[in-house]
N, C-alpha and C positions, 0 to 999 in steps of 0.2 A: 382751303383756299386753292390748293393745287388742282383738285378735281373740278372745282367750279370754273376756274380759268380755262382748263382743257375743254370742258363741256361748252363753254361760251365760244371759244375759238373754233371748235369743230362745227358747231351749229352755224355760226356766221360765215365762215369760209366755205363750208360745204354748200350752203345755200347760194352764196355769191358766185361760186364757180359753176353751179348748176344753171343759174340765171345767165351767166356769161356764155355757156354752151347754147342756151336757147337763143340768145342774141345772134350768135354765129350760125344758127340754123341746124345744129346737130340734132340727130334723132335721140331716142331714149338712151341707147347704149353709150353714145358719145357724151351726153350730159351726165350719165352715171359715172363714167370714167373721170371726167373733169371734177365732179363732185367728190370723188374719192381722193383725188389729188389735193383738192381744197381742204378736205377734212384732215388729211395728213399734215398739211401746212398749218392748219388750225391747232392741231395737237402740239406741234412743235412751238408755235408762237404762244399758245396758252401756257405751256410749260415754262417758256422763257419769261413771260410776264409774272408768273407765280414765283419763279426764282428771284426775280428782281425785287419783289415786295416782301420776301421772306425776312 
């Protein structure tokens, strides 16, 4: 359950932050940095969700 929640959070938040970077007109590197931040947030949020349902 823990790994599935982290994978889902990483995927969703990483893509969402990449799309957000594209909306603001960032180039590849800017989108990559935002996606990395989103992925880190997704790991944390996925872990929190998994701990809640434990």
